[in-house]
N, C-alpha and C positions, 0 to 999 in steps of 0.2 A: 657501516655499509658492507665491509668485508665479511662480517659475521652473517649478514643476510645472504650474500653470495654463497657462502659455504652451506648455509641452511637450505637454500634452494637446490643446490647440487646434491646435498646429502639426502634431502627428502625424496628427490627423484630416484636416487640410487636405492634408498630404503624400500620404496614401493616395489621396485623390480626384484630386489633381493628377497623380499617377503613372498612375492609372486612365484619366484623360482622354486620355493619349497614344494609347490604343488606338482612339480615335475620330477621329483626324485625318482631315480630309475628303480623300477620294480615290476613284478608280475602281480597284478591285482586280481584275486579270485572274485568273480561275480556270482556265479552259481556253481553247481557241481560239475558242469560241463562247459562253462564259459569263463575265459580268462583274458584280461586286457594288459598289454605291455605298455607301460607308461614311462616316458623319460628316455627312451633309447634314441629317439630322434625327435624332430619337431612334431611329427604326427604319431598317433598311437596305432597299434596293430592288435587285432582281437582274434582269439582262437575259440572256435566252437567245435567241440568234440562230438562226433556222431559214431554210430557203430560201423558205418561204411567209410569212414575217413574223416579227416579234419576239414573244416571250413575256415579260411583265413579272410577276415574283413580288413582290408587296407594293409599296405605292406611297407609303410614309411618311405623316406626319401632317398635312402642310400642302400647299396649292397651291404656295406659294413654293419649298419644298424639292423638290417633284416637278418643277417647271419647271426648276430648276437641274440636276437629275439627267437629265431628258429631253434637255436641250441637250447633255450629255456623251454620253449613249447614242446620240444621233443622229449623233455624229461616228464612232461605231463601226459603227452600222447604221442607215441612214436609212429602212429598211423600215417600213411601218405596223405597228401593234400588232395581231397576230392574236388574242392572248388575254392576259387578266390573271388571275392566280391569287392569291386571298386565302388566306394560310396560317391566318388566324383573324380575328376581327372587331374586334380592338383598333384604336382610332383611328389609332395610329402605323403601321398597316399598310394602311389603306384610304382615308384621306381625300384622297389625291392622285390617285385613279383617273381622274378626269375629264380630267386633263392628258394621260394616255397614250392614252386610248381614241378610237376613231372609230366611225362608224355600223355597222361590221362586227365590232367587237371583242366577243368573248364573255368573260364574267367567271365564273370557276369558284370554287366554295367548297364546304366541308362544308355539308350541309343545316342543321346547327345554327347556322351563322353568321346565317341569316335571323332566327331566334329571338333570337340574341344582339343583333343590331342593334335589334330592337324593344325589348328590355329596356334596353340600354345607352344608346341614342340618343334614346329617347322616354320610356319608362315611368319611368326613374330619372335622367333627364338632369340635373335641377337639383342633386340632392345629389351625383351623381358629378362634375359639373363643379366644384362647390365643393371637394369633398374631393380630387379629382384635381389641381386647381390648387395645393392645399397640398402634396400629395405630391411634385409635380414642381417646386415652387418657381417657378411661372409668374410670380408677381408680386414675386419677390425680386430684389435687385440681384445681378448675375452673380458678384461676389466671394464671396457667401455660398454659392453652389451651383456649384462649378467644373465638375461634371458629374453626370449621373445614373449609377447603377450600370449602366444599359443603353446609354447613349449620351451625346452631348455635352449636349443639353438638349431639352426638348419645345418644338417650334415651334408656336405657336398662331396661327391666322388665321381667327377666327370669321366675319369678313365675307365671306370667299371660300369657306367650307367647303361642300362638296357631296357628300352621301352617295350612292353608287351601289350598288344592291343587285345581288347576283350574278344572272346570267342562266341559269347551268347549275349544278345542285347534285348532290351524291352523298352517300351515307350511310356506307358502309364503305370503299370503294376505287373508283378509276376509272382505267382505262388510257386515255391520251390521246395521240394522234399528231398532231403539227402539223408539216407539212413533212417534214424528214428526222429529226425528234426524237420519240422515244417516252418519255413520262413516266408514272410511276405515282404517283397521288395517294392517300395512305393516311391514314385517320382515326387520330389519335394523341392522345387526350385527355391533357392535362397542365396546362400553364400556363392553358389554357382547355379547356372541354368540346368546343369546335369545332376545336381545333388539328389540323392535318394536317402530314405531311412529304411531300416530293416526292423520288422516287428516279428517277434516269436510269441504268438498268443498263448501257447500252453504254459509258458514260463513268465509271461508278463514282462518280457525283456525288450527294451527299445534301444536299438543302436542308432543314435541320432546324428551321426556324422558331424558336419561342421555348421549345422544350423543353430547350434548353441556352443559357446565356449566361454571361459571365465573372464570376459572383458567386454566392453561395449563393442558390438559387432562391426565388422569392417564393411559398411555399406558401400564403401569405395576403397580400393587399394591403391596406394601411391606408386606401386610398381607398374600400374596400368591395367585397365580392364574395360570392357564394354560395360554400360550401366547395369548394375546388379538388379535383379527383379525384387525390389524392396517390398512392395505390397504382397507379392507372392510368397515372400519369406514369412510374412505375418501369417498368411493362410496355411503355409506348411507347418508352422509352429502350432497353429490351432489343430491341425490334423493330429499332430503328435500329442497334444494335451488331451484330446478326446479319447486316446487309447488308455489313459489312466495307468500308465506303466508303474511297476514297482521297482524296476531296475533301469537305469539310463546309462548306457555305455557310449562314450563320446570319441570323436576323432582327435580331441586334445583334452588334456587334464584327466583327473581321476573319475571313475564311475560314481554315479549318485544313487543312493539307496533310499527307498521309501516314497510312496506315492504322493504324500503331502509335500515333501521337499521338492520332488520333481515338478509337481504342479506349480509350486511357487516360482521356481526358477524359470520355467518356460513361460509362465504368465508375465512375470516382470520383464523378461526379455522381449516378448512380442509387444508388450505395451510401450517399451522404450522405442522400438522400431516404428510402431504406428504413430507415436507422438511426434517423432521427428518428421516422418512422412507427411502426416496431416498438417502439421504446422507449416511445413514448406509449401505444400499445395495451397493452403489458405493464403499465405503471403504472395505466392505467384499470382493468384486470382485478384489480388489487390494491386497488382502491377509492380510489386517490389522486386528489386534486383537481388542477385545472389549475395552481393556484399552486404546489403541491408539485412537480409535474412540471417546471415552468419552472425551479425552483431546482435540480433534480437532473440534467436532461438537457443534456449537452454532447456535441459530436462527439468521437470518439476522436482521438488526436493525429495519426495519419497523414492524417486528413481535415481536422482543424483547421489543420494547417500547410500544406495544399495551397492554393497562391495563387489558384486558380480558384474556391475556395469561401469566400473572404473574405465577410463579411456586409456587403457594399457595397450590396446591394439587398434581398435577403430577410433574414429574421431567424429564428434557431432558436427563440427564445422565442415569437415570434408564430406560428411554424409549429406548435409544440406546442399552443397554445391553439386554433388553427384545426382541427387534427386531432381534438382532443377534442370541440370543438363540432360538427364534421361527423358524428361518430359518435353522440354522446350529447346534443347540444343545449346550451343555455345553463346548465342546472341542474348544479351541481357535486356533488350528492349530500348536501350539508349542509342539513338541514331548516330551519335558521335562515334560509337564503337563499331560501326559497320565496316569502315575501311580506315583503320587506325594508322598513324604514321609508323613507318618501319622503325624498329627499336633504335637503330643507330642515329637516325634523323631526330627522333624524340630526345635521345641522350644529348645530342649536339645542342638542341634548343634549350634544354634544361641547364646545360653548362653555360650557355650564353646568358641566360637569365641570372645565374648565380655569380657571373663575373669571370667565367672561364673554368676549364677542367681542374686547374690547380686549386682553385677555391673549393670545388666539390671534393677533391681529395682531402683537404683539410677538414671539411665538414664531416666527411666519413670517419676520419680519425677521431674527431671530437665525439661523434656518436658512439664509437667503440669505447672511448674513455669514460663516457657518461653512462655506459651499460645499456644503451639503446640499441640492442643487438639486431633487432629486426630492421630498424632504420639504417643501420650500418650496412647490413647485407643488401638492402635495396639500393642504397647509394652506390655500393661497390658494383652491383650489376649494371647500373647506368654507366659507370666509369669504364668497366671492362668492354663496353661497346666502343668506347673512344680510345682507350689505352689498353688493348688486350694483352700486351707484354709487360705492363708496368708492375714491378714486383711489390711496390707499396700497396697498390690496390688489391693484388692477390692476397697479401698478408692481412688486409682489413677483412676481406671476405672469409679467409680461413679462420681468423679470430672470432668473427661474428657467428659463423656456422658452428664452430666448436662450442662456444658458450651456449648457443641455442640448444645444441644437442645434449650437453651435460645437464641442462636444466629440465629436459623433457623426460617424463616417465612413460610417454607413449612410445613403445618399443620401436615401432616403424619409423616415426618421425626422428627419434633419437639416432637410430642407425643411419638414416638417410642423411641427416645433417653431418654427422661425423664422417661418414664415408666420402661425401663430396669434399669435405675439408681435407681429408687425406689425399684425395685425388689431386686437389689443387697444390698440395705440398710436393706431389710428384713421387711420393714414396709408398703409394698404395698399389697393391696388385689390382688388376682389372680382369674381367672375364675374357678368356681367350677363346678362339675358335674351338669348338668341340673336337676332340680327337677323331681321326678318321674312323676308328673302330666304332665309336659312339654314333657318328653320323650314318655309318652303314647299318647299325642296329635300328636306328630310327627309320631309315629308308626302307629296309626290308619289312619292318612291321607295318608301314603305312599302306592302306588300301591303294590299289593302283589308280583309281580315279582321283584320289586325293594327291597322289604323287604328281600326276600330270597337271592338276590344277595348281599345285605349288610351283611348278616350273615357270609360271608367268611372273612370279616374284623374283625368281633367280635370274631372269633375263637382264642383260646389260644393254639398255636401250641405246646408249651412245654408239654401240658397235653396229647398229642396224637402222639408223635414222633414214638412210637412203636405200633401204632394201625392201623388197616385196616379193615373196615367193611362198610356196606351200610345200609341206613335208608330210608324208604319210609314215606313221610308225605302227608296225604290226607287232603285237606282243604274242609270240607264237604259242607259248604254253597256256596262255589264258584265252586264246582265240579272240583277242580284242584288238580293234583298230582305232587309232587316234589320228586326227589331222591337225597339224600345227601350221597356222598361217602367220608368217612373219610380215608385219605391215608397218614399216616406218616407226620403229620404236616400241611396238607392242607385239605380244604373242597371243593370238587367239587360238585356244585349244578346245577342240570338241571331239566327241566320239564320231567315228565314221571315216570315210575315205574321200580325199580330194580328187577331182577329176583329172587334173593335169599337174601332178606334183613335180617339183624340181628334184626331189629326192624321195626314195622309198627305202625305209629302214626296217629290218626285221631282226628281232632278238627275243630271248626269253625275258621274263620280268626281272629276274635277279640281275642279269647281264646289263639290261637297259638302265636300271637304277644305279648300278655301280659305275657305269660310264658317265652318267650325268653328274654324280657327286664326286667324280674324279678318283674313284677307288680302283678303276680298271681302265687301261688304255685301249682305245678303239683299235689300234694297230694289232695288238696282241689278240684281241677278240676276233678280228677278221682272220688272222692267221689260223686260229684254232677252230674256225667255222662257227663261232658263237654269235657272230654279227654278220648280217648280209646287207649290202648297200647296192641300190640301183641309182646311178647318177654320178655326178662329178665328185671325185674324192676331195678336191680342194674345197668345194662348197660344203661338203659334209663336215670337214674340219672346222670351217668357219661357223657352221651352224652349231656344232657342239660347244665351241668356244663362247657362244652367246650366253650359255648357262653356267659357265665355270669361272 
């Protein structure tokens, strides 16, 4: 049995070590004017040289990685950056933009990327930072996470992070000529709604972004996401196949050369996605639940054995659940699950059936000893509802998650198991609030409408459950007016002017944003004449405190 344990762990580790070789750090020449930086960060960055300046496609996830890449790109072409193109809004493609740009650089993206930034980097930043850190093993020792399914590792540099919003956006497609190069930017929903691909017809070069990478695709990501457009992903891959590219440059892993190889990869990839999608929908129409479908659906052998579809990143079972949820929502059709017992009550009743919590603890220990790690983890979750501070129960869960993690070659699952085990040990770092400098950068980059919209999430409802009043905010330099109605625990924010406001506030955009995020005190801003208030100053202080 001990040999089997070692073999399972060794096999998982071997898969990841083998996969890691694909991300060895290098500048890969594609054509005479196109070069791809692989292995500097989780995401790739691509240089396209034109006679009027460089085009940079994606900029990796960190300032440090981008600086290394730029130093290498400058050796190839020291020309300034004429344009940056974001293929989508994921952090590993956009965070290094400030390194490459100058005052004349235009940044191009899908129009949906702006909305994506607002949601990912502001509205949901806390939970996505926490869960994303677990998924990518940010706080794990390197020996536990040899590589991600997408690249070597996620490089995080929160103190230097600077988000740059696009300056030019398009909806469906855009033909762009820079110097002697004409590019077609095409909306291609898939791994994200805002995904695009870039086609250079004269050279038969396709920059495919993240709609293909060397692992089963992440049709759902465990860090959390709205349902991905699975069927559109298939259609986007078909658009890419129709181009019959001779060079395929990717957001992750090395470029692919040769039209036959590219056609095979894209066809197998889209077939795998369609198979899981169609199988799930067929099962749904037969009234089957997600649990039933997860048990039943596996890829056919020719896809299962295809090395580029190993579940090193995405997961078929998680994809099935995501597709089901995307079409029908969380309810599985079983009326019992409409209003389930609260977890603590359910745990109490299971413990009673077992003969008490102490009996359940012993059963969980036995499960761990018998190497039934999933069962041990599930029992420990029940027990933690009843005995949240019991060290024995915590140790059972730590042991179960650690063993599940070390046996998994799916990089996301592996990192998440091991990260939560470390958190339970109390010796793991956890995401901290972003430094003020980073929050200021995000706030200044955010469109004004998005900033005001995000204020509803910042509201502390417990401070205003008995309050009802209106506030007018005039942003002087943008000639824009917003009315904020505080109404018993919510903030309704719209453009326009309230008729009888309790407060009227006027400031420039920069000043207002910095006051709200706590980077500038209102007292100093009033003294310098940067902030003007009509109304009671005590109420003003109470109002600002609602968002801080």
